[in-house]
SENU-612581 format. One record per residue (C-alpha): residue in three letters; x, y, z. Coordinates in Angstrom, 3 decimals. Example, Ala and Ser with C-alpha at 12.3 -4.5 7.8 and 13.67 -1.06 7.14 Angstrom:
SENU-612581
+-----+----------+----------+----------+
:   r :        X :        Y :        Z :
+-----+----------+----------+----------+
: ALA :   12.300 :   -4.500 :    7.800 :
: SER :   13.670 :   -1.060 :    7.140 :
+-----+----------+----------+----------+
This chain:
SENU-612581
+-----+----------+----------+----------+
:   r :        X :        Y :        Z :
+-----+----------+----------+----------+
: MET :   64.571 :  150.896 :  107.452 :
: PRO :   61.658 :  152.908 :  108.913 :
: LYS :   62.811 :  156.097 :  110.681 :
: GLN :   60.677 :  155.403 :  113.731 :
: ASP :   62.818 :  152.322 :  114.456 :
: ARG :   65.961 :  154.409 :  114.911 :
: ILE :   67.012 :  155.226 :  118.454 :
: LYS :   69.702 :  157.877 :  118.839 :
: THR :   72.624 :  157.464 :  121.191 :
: LYS :   74.730 :  160.123 :  122.879 :
: TYR :   77.358 :  159.612 :  120.138 :
: PRO :   76.881 :  161.679 :  116.968 :
: GLY :   76.092 :  159.576 :  113.917 :
: VAL :   75.425 :  156.450 :  115.998 :
: TYR :   72.011 :  154.912 :  116.487 :
: TYR :   70.493 :  151.507 :  116.996 :
: ILE :   67.342 :  149.592 :  116.338 :
: ALA :   65.863 :  146.973 :  118.603 :
: LYS :   65.755 :  143.370 :  117.355 :
: GLY :   63.957 :  141.641 :  120.190 :
: LYS :   66.127 :  142.077 :  123.262 :
: GLU :   69.215 :  142.872 :  121.225 :
: LYS :   70.392 :  146.236 :  119.869 :
: VAL :   71.820 :  146.502 :  116.370 :
: PHE :   74.084 :  149.535 :  116.041 :
: TYR :   74.419 :  151.644 :  112.893 :
: ILE :   76.708 :  154.503 :  111.942 :
: VAL :   76.282 :  157.461 :  109.579 :
: TYR :   79.264 :  159.390 :  108.183 :
: TYR :   80.520 :  161.224 :  105.113 :
: LEU :   83.480 :  160.131 :  103.014 :
: ASN :   84.627 :  162.082 :   99.955 :
: GLY :   81.383 :  164.048 :  100.065 :
: LYS :   79.275 :  160.910 :   99.999 :
: LYS :   76.918 :  159.968 :  102.800 :
: ILE :   77.434 :  156.414 :  104.044 :
: GLU :   75.071 :  154.611 :  106.396 :
: GLU :   75.939 :  151.091 :  107.471 :
: LYS :   75.747 :  148.512 :  110.182 :
: ALA :   78.449 :  148.542 :  112.874 :
: GLY :   77.486 :  145.340 :  114.707 :
: ARG :   75.106 :  143.529 :  117.052 :
: GLN :   75.032 :  144.011 :  120.798 :
: PHE :   75.409 :  140.358 :  121.796 :
: ALA :   76.574 :  138.555 :  118.680 :
: ASP :   79.385 :  141.035 :  117.969 :
: ASP :   79.808 :  142.459 :  121.504 :
: MET :   79.030 :  145.872 :  120.036 :
: THR :   78.326 :  149.049 :  122.079 :
: ALA :   77.524 :  152.624 :  121.147 :
: ALA :   81.071 :  153.636 :  122.125 :
: LYS :   82.626 :  150.978 :  119.905 :
: ALA :   80.361 :  151.991 :  117.052 :
: ALA :   81.499 :  155.611 :  117.490 :
: GLY :   85.133 :  154.499 :  117.273 :
: ILE :   84.441 :  152.578 :  114.063 :
: ARG :   82.660 :  155.620 :  112.651 :
: ALA :   85.665 :  157.835 :  113.394 :
: GLU :   88.091 :  155.472 :  111.633 :
: ARG :   85.917 :  155.004 :  108.573 :
: SER :   85.121 :  158.690 :  108.193 :
: LYS :   88.895 :  159.329 :  107.967 :
: GLY :   89.288 :  156.592 :  105.403 :
: LYS :   91.511 :  154.543 :  107.718 :
: GLU :   89.141 :  151.588 :  107.676 :
: PRO :   87.127 :  150.427 :  104.641 :
: SER :   83.384 :  150.687 :  104.670 :
: ASN :   81.224 :  147.575 :  104.731 :
: ASN :   80.514 :  147.982 :  101.033 :
: ALA :   84.208 :  148.412 :  100.244 :
: ARG :   84.976 :  145.404 :  102.382 :
: ARG :   82.396 :  143.326 :  100.504 :
: GLU :   83.816 :  144.441 :   97.175 :
: GLU :   87.297 :  143.530 :   98.346 :
: ILE :   86.152 :  140.052 :   99.412 :
: LYS :   84.357 :  139.622 :   96.097 :
: ALA :   87.457 :  140.662 :   94.157 :
: THR :   89.592 :  138.282 :   96.199 :
: LYS :   87.229 :  135.404 :   95.494 :
: LEU :   87.272 :  136.193 :   91.787 :
: GLU :   91.054 :  136.338 :   91.843 :
: GLU :   91.258 :  133.018 :   93.688 :
: ALA :   88.800 :  131.447 :   91.254 :
: GLY :   91.042 :  132.519 :   88.384 :
: LYS :   94.146 :  130.921 :   89.881 :
: TRP :   95.196 :  127.538 :   88.517 :
: THR :   96.261 :  125.832 :   91.687 :
: LEU :   97.651 :  122.314 :   91.583 :
: ASP :   94.293 :  120.980 :   92.796 :
: LYS :   92.448 :  122.763 :   89.981 :
: LEU :   95.057 :  121.599 :   87.453 :
: TRP :   94.671 :  118.032 :   88.714 :
: GLN :   90.904 :  118.140 :   88.148 :
: GLU :   91.467 :  119.279 :   84.566 :
: TYR :   94.241 :  116.704 :   84.080 :
: GLU :   92.054 :  113.913 :   85.474 :
: ALA :   89.158 :  114.819 :   83.179 :
: ASN :   91.508 :  114.862 :   80.195 :
: LYS :   93.057 :  111.488 :   81.113 :
: ALA :   89.791 :  109.712 :   81.984 :
: ASP :   90.639 :  106.794 :   79.683 :
: SER :   94.092 :  106.267 :   81.167 :
: LYS :   94.621 :  102.908 :   82.856 :
: ALA :   96.708 :  104.585 :   85.559 :
: ILE :   94.303 :  107.402 :   86.447 :
: ASN :   92.944 :  105.682 :   89.571 :
: THR :   96.465 :  105.104 :   90.859 :
: ASP :   97.389 :  108.706 :   90.041 :
: ARG :   94.305 :  109.954 :   91.890 :
: GLY :   95.322 :  108.082 :   95.006 :
: ARG :   98.859 :  109.445 :   94.862 :
: PHE :   97.673 :  113.002 :   94.291 :
: GLU :   95.082 :  113.012 :   97.073 :
: LYS :   97.361 :  111.317 :   99.594 :
: TYR :  100.757 :  112.860 :   98.898 :
: LEU :  100.480 :  116.027 :   96.753 :
: MET :   97.153 :  117.590 :   97.737 :
: PRO :   97.955 :  118.230 :  101.439 :
: ASP :  101.153 :  120.213 :  100.701 :
: PHE :  100.634 :  121.693 :   97.236 :
: GLY :   96.915 :  121.485 :   96.432 :
: ASN :   96.110 :  125.159 :   97.077 :
: LYS :   99.299 :  126.502 :   95.466 :
: GLU :  100.018 :  127.654 :   91.952 :
: PRO :  102.961 :  125.692 :   90.512 :
: HIS :  105.292 :  128.701 :   90.235 :
: LYS :  104.731 :  129.469 :   93.927 :
: ILE :  105.927 :  126.045 :   95.068 :
: ILE :  109.505 :  126.446 :   96.255 :
: ARG :  112.246 :  123.852 :   96.028 :
: LEU :  112.612 :  123.635 :   99.808 :
: GLU :  108.980 :  122.488 :  100.085 :
: ALA :  109.524 :  119.820 :   97.432 :
: ASP :  112.716 :  118.647 :   99.150 :
: ARG :  110.963 :  118.382 :  102.502 :
: LEU :  108.114 :  116.384 :  100.969 :
: ARG :  110.532 :  114.012 :   99.240 :
: ILE :  112.520 :  113.425 :  102.449 :
: ARG :  109.339 :  112.856 :  104.457 :
: LEU :  107.897 :  110.373 :  101.957 :
: LEU :  111.144 :  108.409 :  101.702 :
: LYS :  110.900 :  107.670 :  105.423 :
: THR :  107.796 :  105.509 :  104.920 :
: LEU :  107.525 :  104.748 :  101.195 :
: LYS :  109.640 :  102.838 :   98.712 :
: PRO :  111.847 :  105.018 :   96.473 :
: GLN :  109.924 :  103.813 :   93.412 :
: THR :  106.651 :  105.088 :   94.902 :
: VAL :  108.193 :  108.478 :   95.742 :
: LYS :  109.548 :  108.642 :   92.198 :
: HIS :  106.019 :  108.081 :   90.860 :
: VAL :  104.619 :  110.830 :   93.130 :
: PHE :  107.062 :  113.437 :   91.833 :
: GLY :  106.632 :  112.163 :   88.306 :
: LEU :  102.909 :  112.875 :   88.687 :
: LEU :  103.684 :  116.383 :   89.964 :
: LYS :  105.738 :  117.094 :   86.849 :
: ARG :  103.073 :  115.658 :   84.535 :
: ILE :  100.282 :  117.759 :   86.055 :
: VAL :  102.322 :  120.957 :   85.805 :
: SER :  103.496 :  120.158 :   82.264 :
: PHE :   99.856 :  119.571 :   81.314 :
: GLY :   98.918 :  123.013 :   82.651 :
: VAL :  101.873 :  124.763 :   80.997 :
: SER :  101.169 :  123.152 :   77.623 :
: ARG :   97.624 :  124.521 :   77.754 :
: GLN :   98.750 :  127.958 :   78.960 :
: LEU :   96.887 :  127.581 :   82.237 :
: CYS :   99.806 :  128.166 :   84.569 :
: GLN :  103.484 :  128.975 :   84.872 :
: ASN :  106.028 :  126.207 :   85.238 :
: LEU :  107.822 :  125.214 :   88.427 :
: ASN :  110.753 :  127.491 :   89.199 :
: PHE :  113.095 :  124.576 :   89.842 :
: ILE :  113.997 :  121.198 :   88.418 :
: VAL :  112.436 :  118.359 :   90.394 :
: GLU :  115.244 :  116.232 :   91.801 :
: THR :  115.216 :  112.672 :   90.508 :
: VAL :  114.584 :  110.023 :   93.141 :
: LYS :  117.216 :  107.323 :   92.738 :
: VAL :  115.719 :  103.847 :   92.492 :
: ASP :  117.532 :  100.542 :   92.369 :
: ASN :  115.036 :   98.534 :   90.356 :
: GLN :  117.508 :   96.102 :   88.880 :
: LYS :  116.482 :   93.290 :   91.212 :
: THR :  115.808 :   90.052 :   89.385 :
: GLU :  114.100 :   87.114 :   91.022 :
: ASP :  115.240 :   83.683 :   90.021 :
: LEU :  114.787 :   80.060 :   91.030 :
: ASN :  117.568 :   77.517 :   91.203 :
: PRO :  116.916 :   74.097 :   89.586 :
: GLU :  115.867 :   72.528 :   92.890 :
: GLN :  113.422 :   75.349 :   93.699 :
: LEU :  111.965 :   75.216 :   90.191 :
: LYS :  111.466 :   71.461 :   90.490 :
: ASN :  109.749 :   71.844 :   93.882 :
: LEU :  107.510 :   74.612 :   92.557 :
: LEU :  106.416 :   72.608 :   89.526 :
: THR :  105.606 :   69.693 :   91.850 :
: ALA :  103.572 :   71.980 :   94.153 :
: ILE :  101.707 :   73.397 :   91.152 :
: GLU :  100.968 :   69.884 :   89.902 :
: ASN :   99.645 :   68.834 :   93.324 :
: SER :   97.479 :   71.954 :   93.765 :
: THR :   93.720 :   71.581 :   93.520 :
: ASP :   93.338 :   75.300 :   92.702 :
: ILE :   93.228 :   75.053 :   88.908 :
: GLU :   92.997 :   78.843 :   88.363 :
: ALA :   96.022 :   79.670 :   90.514 :
: ALA :   98.033 :   76.696 :   89.223 :
: ASN :   97.452 :   77.534 :   85.568 :
: ILE :   98.168 :   81.220 :   86.030 :
: MET :  101.517 :   80.276 :   87.568 :
: ARG :  102.220 :   77.845 :   84.726 :
: LEU :  101.389 :   80.477 :   82.113 :
: ALA :  103.624 :   83.057 :   83.850 :
: LEU :  106.523 :   80.606 :   83.768 :
: TYR :  105.970 :   79.439 :   80.175 :
: THR :  105.292 :   82.859 :   78.604 :
: GLY :  106.659 :   85.540 :   80.956 :
: MET :  103.302 :   87.380 :   80.823 :
: ARG :  102.579 :   90.039 :   83.433 :
: ARG :   99.933 :   89.206 :   86.001 :
: GLY :   97.683 :   92.035 :   84.772 :
: GLU :   97.941 :   90.690 :   81.224 :
: MET :   96.882 :   87.244 :   82.412 :
: PHE :   94.025 :   88.702 :   84.480 :
: LYS :   92.719 :   90.464 :   81.342 :
: LEU :   93.409 :   87.574 :   78.952 :
: LYS :   90.334 :   86.577 :   76.938 :
: TRP :   89.734 :   83.446 :   74.905 :
: ASN :   89.546 :   85.413 :   71.656 :
: ASP :   93.052 :   86.781 :   72.390 :
: ILE :   94.460 :   83.277 :   71.884 :
: ASP :   95.148 :   82.156 :   68.325 :
: PHE :   95.608 :   78.403 :   68.722 :
: GLN :   95.839 :   77.919 :   64.950 :
: ARG :   98.670 :   80.374 :   64.258 :
: GLY :  100.229 :   79.984 :   67.706 :
: PHE :  100.052 :   83.508 :   69.172 :
: ILE :   98.665 :   85.289 :   72.223 :
: ALA :   97.491 :   88.877 :   71.753 :
: ILE :   98.487 :   91.181 :   74.625 :
: ARG :   95.877 :   93.956 :   74.753 :
: ASN :   96.977 :   97.350 :   76.124 :
: PRO :  100.169 :   96.085 :   77.782 :
: LYS :  102.196 :   98.171 :   80.199 :
: GLY :  104.201 :   99.508 :   77.253 :
: GLY :  100.999 :  100.910 :   75.720 :
: VAL :  100.844 :   99.275 :   72.268 :
: SER :   99.038 :   95.946 :   71.785 :
: GLN :  101.418 :   93.148 :   70.830 :
: LYS :  101.561 :   89.435 :   70.137 :
: ILE :  103.756 :   86.824 :   71.754 :
: PRO :  104.316 :   83.234 :   70.591 :
: LEU :  102.167 :   80.472 :   72.059 :
: ASN :  104.650 :   77.677 :   72.823 :
: GLU :  103.533 :   74.078 :   73.221 :
: GLN :  103.658 :   74.139 :   77.031 :
: ALA :  101.453 :   77.250 :   77.215 :
: ARG :   99.153 :   75.774 :   74.573 :
: LYS :   98.556 :   72.669 :   76.701 :
: VAL :   97.813 :   74.807 :   79.758 :
: LEU :   95.216 :   76.881 :   77.920 :
: GLU :   93.657 :   74.006 :   75.947 :
: ASN :   93.072 :   72.088 :   79.198 :
: HIS :   91.867 :   75.108 :   81.192 :
: PRO :   88.104 :   75.030 :   81.908 :
: LYS :   85.910 :   77.511 :   80.053 :
: THR :   82.984 :   79.223 :   81.743 :
: GLU :   79.969 :   79.591 :   79.465 :
: GLY :   79.118 :   83.192 :   78.712 :
: LYS :   82.434 :   84.508 :   80.051 :
: GLU :   85.168 :   86.006 :   77.871 :
: ASN :   88.035 :   85.958 :   80.366 :
: VAL :   90.224 :   82.887 :   80.691 :
: PHE :   90.916 :   83.148 :   84.412 :
: LEU :   87.966 :   83.812 :   86.711 :
: ARG :   87.218 :   84.098 :   90.418 :
: PRO :   84.482 :   81.928 :   91.985 :
: ASP :   82.004 :   84.773 :   91.414 :
: GLY :   82.703 :   84.665 :   87.683 :
: GLU :   84.582 :   87.983 :   87.598 :
: PRO :   88.179 :   88.501 :   86.385 :
: PHE :   90.950 :   88.543 :   88.971 :
: THR :   92.348 :   91.801 :   90.294 :
: ASP :   94.631 :   90.071 :   92.783 :
: ILE :   95.493 :   86.432 :   93.360 :
: ARG :   98.141 :   86.457 :   96.080 :
: ARG :   95.981 :   84.541 :   98.558 :
: ARG :   95.523 :   81.816 :   95.965 :
: VAL :   99.126 :   81.442 :   94.750 :
: ASN :  100.923 :   81.907 :   98.090 :
: PRO :   99.894 :   78.443 :   99.406 :
: ILE :  101.484 :   76.884 :   96.297 :
: LYS :  104.633 :   78.913 :   96.809 :
: GLN :  104.778 :   77.952 :  100.473 :
: ALA :  104.227 :   74.256 :   99.691 :
: ALA :  107.278 :   74.427 :   97.400 :
: GLY :  109.394 :   76.046 :  100.116 :
: ILE :  110.008 :   79.166 :   98.013 :
: PRO :  111.360 :   82.201 :   99.973 :
: ASP :  108.726 :   84.672 :  101.210 :
: ASP :  110.239 :   87.606 :   99.285 :
: PHE :  109.821 :   85.784 :   95.956 :
: ARG :  106.816 :   87.353 :   94.244 :
: ALA :  104.870 :   84.413 :   92.909 :
: LEU :  103.828 :   85.807 :   89.505 :
: HIS :  106.319 :   88.600 :   88.919 :
: GLY :  109.094 :   86.292 :   90.073 :
: LEU :  108.085 :   83.644 :   87.532 :
: ARG :  108.192 :   86.293 :   84.810 :
: HIS :  111.756 :   87.096 :   85.886 :
: SER :  112.606 :   83.390 :   85.977 :
: TYR :  111.323 :   83.006 :   82.410 :
: ALA :  113.567 :   85.837 :   81.213 :
: SER :  116.544 :   84.708 :   83.292 :
: MET :  116.435 :   81.185 :   81.856 :
: LEU :  116.387 :   82.560 :   78.307 :
: ALA :  119.228 :   84.997 :   78.969 :
: SER :  121.446 :   82.495 :   80.777 :
: SER :  120.997 :   79.914 :   78.005 :
: GLY :  123.170 :   82.043 :   75.746 :
: LYS :  120.930 :   81.130 :   72.828 :
: VAL :  118.583 :   84.139 :   72.929 :
: ASP :  119.679 :   87.739 :   72.359 :
: LEU :  118.412 :   90.602 :   74.527 :
: TYR :  116.392 :   92.135 :   71.688 :
: THR :  114.375 :   88.924 :   71.376 :
: ILE :  113.893 :   88.776 :   75.146 :
: GLN :  112.696 :   92.396 :   75.052 :
: LYS :  110.062 :   91.482 :   72.466 :
: LEU :  108.934 :   88.396 :   74.368 :
: LEU :  108.540 :   90.406 :   77.578 :
: THR :  106.883 :   93.294 :   75.641 :
: HIS :  109.301 :   95.766 :   77.217 :
: LYS :  108.815 :   99.217 :   75.739 :
: SER :  112.446 :  100.150 :   76.301 :
: PRO :  115.565 :   97.961 :   75.962 :
: LEU :  116.735 :   99.483 :   79.249 :
: MET :  114.180 :   97.308 :   81.059 :
: THR :  115.676 :   94.186 :   79.496 :
: GLN :  119.215 :   95.283 :   80.298 :
: ARG :  118.904 :   93.841 :   83.809 :
: TYR :  119.341 :   90.386 :   82.270 :
: ALA :  122.481 :   91.337 :   80.364 :
: HIS :  124.807 :   89.963 :   83.028 :
: LEU :  123.195 :   86.519 :   82.657 :
: ARG :  123.728 :   86.525 :   78.915 :
: ASP :  127.271 :   87.831 :   79.421 :
: ALA :  127.939 :   84.895 :   81.736 :
: ALA :  126.643 :   82.473 :   79.107 :
: LEU :  128.822 :   84.133 :   76.465 :
: ARG :  131.844 :   83.885 :   78.751 :
: ASP :  131.143 :   80.190 :   79.277 :
: ALA :  130.844 :   79.710 :   75.525 :
: SER :  134.078 :   81.619 :   74.965 :
: THR :  135.848 :   79.532 :   77.601 :
: LEU :  134.556 :   76.363 :   75.953 :
: ALA :  135.852 :   77.566 :   72.592 :
: GLY :  139.260 :   78.152 :   74.109 :
: GLN :  139.290 :   74.688 :   75.646 :
: ILE :  138.339 :   73.099 :   72.334 :
: ILE :  141.143 :   74.958 :   70.571 :
: ASP :  143.610 :   74.023 :   73.308 :
: ALA :  142.558 :   70.402 :   73.030 :
: ALA :  142.980 :   70.487 :   69.253 :
: THR :  146.383 :   72.166 :   69.626 :
: ASN :  147.580 :   69.559 :   72.135 :
: LYS :  146.519 :   66.762 :   69.808 :
: ASN :  148.475 :   68.335 :   66.948 :
: VAL :  151.571 :   68.722 :   69.144 :
: ILE :  151.362 :   65.085 :   70.217 :
: LYS :  150.969 :   63.997 :   66.580 :
: ILE :  153.992 :   66.043 :   65.478 :
: HIS :  156.127 :   64.551 :   68.261 :
: LYS :  155.168 :   61.058 :   67.223 :
: GLU :  156.086 :   61.795 :   63.590 :
: GLU :  159.488 :   63.179 :   64.612 :
: LYS :  160.261 :   60.075 :   66.624 :
: ALA :  159.299 :   57.893 :   63.723 :
+-----+----------+----------+----------+
């Protein structure tokens, strides 16, 4: 700055320059033999005075307070250090980019932003402590279903594992506690309810909703699989339906029984559209509850019975309780990735086996009684 702009004060090494009506104070001092000249502060903006500037000069000249330049270097170093840290937020961004083709990435994004980001977003994984994770789990369980909380912590583990596998971060210093979930609920319809539902479906004028419900009952397909079902996925000649990218991950085929065949052969096709089931705007369904609930209500089905998922369970329950279909076959029909998912129907098959065993015993008893009666008659003769 030009020397003529400097106005000395009564304090050694302190001067100011005028910026309009405001004074900007500067200090000059020596540190380690080096002359340092720097700004102390503005009169109004920083509430700076010549006396305050002199005090700052005294501290900095003794090395008790860093100079402006040292302070800037420190801030710069801190920013560089922070930029180099792989926080959970930064790991998530890398994870999301790597999993862009994943069908679940949108759901994962929602869970991360809503439940993980507020508490752990700015932390490196190894600096998250177990107490924080426990508190988050307890808080979430107060408002969310256990299955949802389980998914949230599963996402936390996946993000960290992703970072560790790529040597971006250290692992968590604790094992994430498993959230216990009772997901063995099966929804079923008794014969009367099934009869009423089939009648309500038959009387419905909503052909899309009615046929989706029929297909769920006849094939056990998931609602998402039916929403994505395309005409070229159906092999009417060989009698199969191709399930593309099912929940289990690998595309599979399920048999096309006669009942499902009739539903699909009689379902209207929309010219130029690949999907079987379409909304009025010609787009595939993403949700159909408002369309199927009136049918469910007309049949007098309980409110907690999930119209499509419940019919999938009913399909599996009927097969299991028949005693004629083994669990491995049911697993394949439902396209379950793991037999553990099908295990929930084991008690129904066990009941059918018990009934069959009881019947066998009765048949043997009956045969034995007949033989005893015959022997007695021969002895009398």
